C-alpha positions in Angstrom: 116.3 157.1 202.7 115.6 160.7 203.6 113.4 161.2 206.6 111.4 164.4 207.0 107.9 165.8 206.2 106.7 162.8 204.3 103.8 160.4 204.1 105.8 158.3 206.6 108.2 159.8 209.2 111.0 157.5 210.4 111.9 158.9 213.8 114.4 156.2 214.8 116.9 156.9 212.1 120.4 156.8 213.7 122.2 160.1 213.7 125.2 160.4 211.3 127.6 163.3 210.5 125.7 166.0 208.7 128.2 168.9 208.5 129.4 170.3 205.2 132.9 169.0 206.0 131.6 165.4 206.5 129.5 165.6 203.3 132.4 167.0 201.3 134.8 164.3 202.6 132.4 161.5 201.8 131.8 162.8 198.3 135.5 163.2 197.6 136.3 159.8 199.0 133.7 158.0 196.9 134.9 159.9 193.8 138.5 159.1 194.4 137.8 155.4 195.0 135.5 154.9 192.0 137.1 153.1 189.0 136.3 150.2 186.8 136.9 147.7 189.6 134.2 149.4 191.8 131.7 150.6 189.2 130.4 147.3 187.8 129.4 144.3 190.0 132.0 141.5 189.5 130.6 138.4 187.8 131.6 136.4 190.8 129.6 138.7 193.1 126.6 138.4 190.9 126.9 134.6 190.9 127.2 134.6 194.7 124.2 136.8 195.0 122.1 134.4 192.9 123.3 131.5 195.0 122.4 133.2 198.2 118.9 134.3 197.2 118.1 130.8 196.0 118.8 129.7 199.6 116.7 132.5 201.0 113.8 131.8 198.7 113.9 128.1 199.5 113.7 128.9 203.2 110.8 131.3 202.7 109.0 128.8 200.5 109.3 126.2 203.3 108.0 128.7 205.8 105.0 129.5 203.7 104.2 125.8 203.1 104.6 124.7 206.7 101.2 126.0 207.8 102.7 126.7 211.2 105.5 129.3 210.8 104.4 131.4 207.9 106.1 134.4 209.5 109.5 134.2 211.1 108.7 136.1 214.3 111.5 138.1 215.9 113.0 137.2 219.2 110.7 137.6 222.2 112.9 140.4 223.6 112.0 142.5 220.6 108.4 141.5 220.1 106.8 144.0 222.5 108.3 147.2 221.0 106.4 149.8 219.1 107.3 150.1 215.5 109.1 147.5 213.4 111.5 144.9 214.8 114.6 145.1 212.6 116.9 142.1 212.3 120.2 141.9 210.5 120.8 138.4 208.9 124.3 137.1 208.8 125.6 136.9 205.2 128.8 135.5 203.6 131.5 137.8 202.4 131.6 138.3 198.6 134.5 139.1 196.3 134.5 142.8 195.3 131.1 143.5 196.7 128.9 143.6 199.8 125.8 141.5 200.5 123.1 142.9 202.8 120.2 141.0 204.3 117.7 142.7 206.7 114.3 141.6 208.0 111.6 143.8 209.5 108.4 142.7 211.2 105.4 144.6 212.5 101.9 143.8 213.7 99.1 146.1 212.5 95.9 145.7 214.5 92.7 145.4 212.4 94.4 145.1 209.1 93.8 142.3 206.7 96.0 140.5 204.1 93.6 141.8 201.4 94.3 145.4 202.6 98.0 145.0 202.2 97.6 143.3 198.9 95.7 146.2 197.5 98.2 148.7 198.9 101.2 146.9 197.5 99.6 146.6 194.0 98.5 150.2 193.8 101.7 151.6 192.2 100.0 154.8 191.2 100.1 155.8 195.0 103.8 154.9 195.6 105.1 158.4 195.0 102.8 159.7 197.7 103.0 156.7 200.1 106.8 156.5 200.0 107.7 160.2 199.5 110.4 161.4 199.2 112.1 158.1 198.6 110.0 157.2 195.6 109.6 160.0 193.0 107.9 158.0 190.3 106.4 154.6 189.9 104.5 152.8 187.1 103.6 149.2 186.5 102.5 146.9 183.7 100.4 144.0 184.7 101.3 140.6 183.4 99.5 137.2 183.8 99.4 135.2 187.0 99.7 138.1 189.5 102.9 139.5 188.0 103.9 143.1 187.4 106.8 144.8 185.6 107.5 147.8 187.8 109.7 150.9 187.1 110.5 153.3 189.8 112.7 156.4 190.3 114.1 156.5 193.8 116.1 159.1 195.7 118.5 158.3 198.5 120.0 161.0 200.7 122.7 160.1 203.2 125.2 163.1 203.2 125.1 162.9 199.4 122.1 162.4 197.2 121.8 159.4 194.8 119.0 159.0 192.2 118.3 155.6 190.7 116.0 154.3 188.0 115.0 150.8 189.0 113.1 148.0 187.3 111.6 145.0 189.0 109.7 141.8 188.3 107.0 141.5 191.0 104.8 138.5 191.8 101.8 138.2 194.2 100.7 134.9 195.5 98.6 133.4 198.4 98.4 130.2 200.4 94.8 131.2 201.2 93.1 134.6 201.7 94.6 135.1 205.1 98.2 134.1 204.1 99.7 136.0 201.2 103.2 136.9 199.9 105.0 138.9 197.3 108.4 138.7 195.7 110.2 141.6 194.0 113.4 141.0 192.0 115.4 143.8 190.4 116.1 143.4 186.7 117.9 146.6 186.0 119.2 149.5 188.2 120.7 152.7 186.7 122.3 155.6 188.5 121.1 159.0 187.2 123.4 161.9 186.7 122.1 165.5 186.9 118.5 164.4 187.6 115.8 166.9 186.9 118.0 169.0 184.6 118.2 169.2 180.8 121.5 167.2 180.9 119.9 164.3 182.9 121.2 160.9 181.8 121.9 157.4 183.1 125.5 156.7 183.9 127.2 154.0 181.9 127.9 150.8 183.8 131.6 151.7 184.1 130.8 155.1 185.5 128.3 154.2 188.3 129.4 154.3 191.9 127.9 150.9 192.9 125.5 152.2 195.5 123.0 149.5 194.5 123.6 146.7 192.0 120.9 144.2 192.9 117.9 144.1 195.2 115.3 141.4 196.0 112.4 142.1 198.4 110.2 139.4 200.0 106.9 140.2 201.7 104.9 137.8 203.9 101.7 138.8 205.5 99.5 136.8 207.8 96.2 137.5 209.5 96.3 136.5 213.1 95.3 137.7 216.6 92.9 140.4 215.3 95.3 142.0 212.9 98.0 141.5 210.3 101.6 140.4 210.8 103.7 142.0 208.1 107.2 140.9 207.4 109.6 142.1 204.7 113.1 140.9 203.9 115.5 142.8 201.7 118.6 141.2 200.1 120.8 143.7 198.2 124.2 143.9 196.6 126.4 147.0 196.7 130.0 148.0 196.1 132.7 147.0 198.6 134.2 149.6 201.0 137.5 150.9 199.6 140.6 149.9 201.5 141.4 152.4 204.2 138.0 154.2 204.0 136.0 151.6 206.0 135.7 153.9 209.1 134.2 156.7 207.0 132.3 154.9 204.2 131.5 151.6 205.8 128.7 152.8 208.1 127.3 154.9 205.3 127.0 152.0 202.8 125.7 149.6 205.5 123.1 152.0 206.8 121.3 152.5 203.5 119.7 149.0 203.3 118.6 149.0 207.0 117.2 152.5 206.9 115.4 152.0 203.6 113.7 148.8 204.9 112.6 150.5 208.1 111.3 153.5 206.1 109.4 151.2 203.7 107.7 149.1 206.5 106.7 152.2 208.5 105.1 153.8 205.4 103.2 150.6 204.7 101.9 150.4 208.2 100.8 154.0 208.2 99.2 153.4 204.8 97.2 150.5 206.3 96.2 152.6 209.3 95.0 155.4 207.0 92.8 152.8 205.2 90.8 152.6 208.4 91.5 155.5 210.9 89.7 153.6 213.7 92.5 151.0 213.9 94.8 151.4 216.8 98.5 152.0 216.3 100.3 148.7 216.5 103.4 147.3 217.9 104.5 143.7 217.9 103.3 141.1 220.2 103.0 137.3 220.4 
């Protein structure tokens, strides 16, 4: 998502072509390669996504129940760094689509699981907390810690994409010090001409396939005088058109990683603002 003067600044975004020529080429390449076979997620890819996330959710549930390894800490070589440790999880290849799985972890000194729980549930603050990625957010509470959430998000990587997204979100806890949340997309719509009188959602056969599905898994554990925060994102996007992998591949693959990093940095800054006396945190064992 777009870095800049926001509630959270991601300084470690990797550089990418930003000239007018590069932007124009990417826009044209995506337009030329978009047809019915790219616009809608193939049923086989949707089924494979469902199978994969069942495996992910079973593994996370086992972690939470173990009482020993609630958070999957990153390798020791990464654990001393400032800011989030980002890991790419190996995924199977899918027919006519791309599966993305990333995990980010950060330690926030002085924060508590209750602090993060309040922050994640406060959807009225999302437009400020995650600006400019999130433009609007609203939620309807449901029984047993569930929310039905709608958000408008904006992505900018050489071109700008605006999406209206709906999620089912649940909040749970093992105990007050060990909590977790799961967000599963229920509908994602690409918006054409956003903010204009002609604004409308593209029909499924007209969309570009920038994001078809997305599940997000939060785990947060109080330990060592602070809070370990871990978030995993599993998403489904269009495949890279044949012959355009060198140009479009890095673009499509960078969005899930950069978005995850942006989200976790914003959350950590939000937690730090809750108590300005907390030190800035890195990761440590």
